[in-house]
Every structure is written in C-alpha cells, then in structure tokens.
C-alpha positions, 0 to 999 in steps of 0.5 A: 620183435619190436614190431610184435611187442608193439602189436601185442600192447597196441593191436591194430583193429578194423575201424569198422568191426574192431576185429584184429587186422592181419599184417596185409590189411590197413585200417579196414579189414578185407571182409569189411572192405568187401561189404562196403556199399560202393556206388560206382557213380563215377564209373557208370556215369551216373548223375544221381548227385547232380540230380539231387542238386539239380536246379540248385547248383550248377555242377560239371561232375558229382560223385560219392564213393559209398552209400550211407545207411543208418547203423551200417558199416559206412556210419560206423566209419564216418563216426570214428573219423568225425568224433574218435579222431581216426583221421586215417579213415579220411585218408583211406577214402581219399586215396581210394576215390582219388585213384579212381577219379585220376582215371576219368577224363572228366576229373583230370582237368580239376585244378583245385580241391576245396574241403567243406570247412569247420568253423574255427571254434569247432575246429579248435575243439575237435582239433581237425577237419574231418574232410581235410585228409580226404581232400588232400589225398584227392588233390594229390592223386589228381595233381591238383592244388589243395586250398582251405583258405578260400571257403570259410564257415562264419557260423558255428552251426549246431550238429545236424545229426539229430535234426530231421531231413526237412530241418537240415534242408531248411536250416539257415545255420550253415553259413559260409563266406569266401575270401581270396576269390582271385585264386580260383577264378577261371579254375575247375574246383572240386568241392568235397565233403564227408556225407551228402544228405540233402545237398544243403551244405554243398548248395550253400558252399557252392553259392559262395564259390560261384562268385568267382569269375568263370569257375567250373564247379564239381563235387564229391563226398565220401558218402551219400544218404539215399 
C-alpha cells in the first residue's frame, strides 16, 4: 500500500526515455537496454581503445562499455548522470561492466581502480564526481581497492562539450597531478572515465600515474565516441 502510494506520487521512470518502469525494471527500461549500443570490446578481445591511444599511452588492457552517438540513448544517459544528479546511472554501468570484467583473466589481477577526478571547485558545485560510483562498483566486482586520493585535477577546465575534436585533442586545460604514489607502486591500476573521445584525458592522467614505480595501467570507460 505504502509502496503503491509512493510510486503514484514519485513514479519510477526510465532514465533514457522517461517512460514508466515496470516493477522488475531498474533505472533503464527493457526496451532501452536492448537498444544500448554495446561494444563488446572486452569480450571480443578488441583493441579499439588501445589503438586510439597507441604511441601515446602504454596500456595493458582497455575497454569501453558502450558506443557514444550524438543525440543517441547513451548521450541522454550520460547527460542525466553528469548534469541531472542521476548518479545511479554510474552505478548501473559499473555493476554491468564490473561483472563482465570479473570473468576475464586480463582484468582479474587489477589491484586498484582510480576514477578520473574533477577539480575541487567543480566537485563542490556539482556535489559528486560522475565517475565515482562507476569506479566503485567495478572495484567491488573485481575485488580491488577504490582509490580517489592519488590522482588530482589541479586546473579547473572549462567544459569540453562544445569544443571541436581538434580543440579537445590539443587542449592544455586538463592538467592533473599525483600524490601518494607509493600507494600504487608495483600495482595494476585501472583508470576509469565516463567517455573517451580523443583519449586526451586518459593520456594526461596516465602520464601522471605512470610516474609510479613499476605499475601496470589499464583503462575503461562507460562509452567511447567512435
């Protein structure tokens, strides 16, 4: 009775299409979930993400869960995650990708999962890092440590959304630093982000993390713009 009244006044809707969810659906309706453009990179042994970063970052493994297309369902979900406070989307994607990576030998030896950080001012304004729950869920599924106190963003960059692809590639706005490097020495680190476009952010973060002694670095994201 109480649950029915709650759903009457606060109906659960799909975070992709805004249609009402059935009782057995969580966050995303069955129809939208079937329409999600899954890459299957990690299942097909595809090196698409590594190829994007070839010659720029030495990665052990790399994957993205979904393909990002303008005005597509993934863009809608990431917009709701990043700007509308729907952190549950990050949790949903993290559980999904984490469960898949946990079945793959190449990812079973991940020691630490690190999210791409926000600048402290942007974090204060938004109230959360949209990558945090994604990273936490993956760490939980891989039985790895979640760590957001090694990699730091030291420059409050302007939004990359409206920049051209070339401008994002050559932008020096995103500047990162590291602290407590001893915590990741001799570890296999998984660096995670929401979306990979040119790979510039992953490259900038990797340049800092690889200062640690004898670390192995892999990368994963919710989506990749192909």
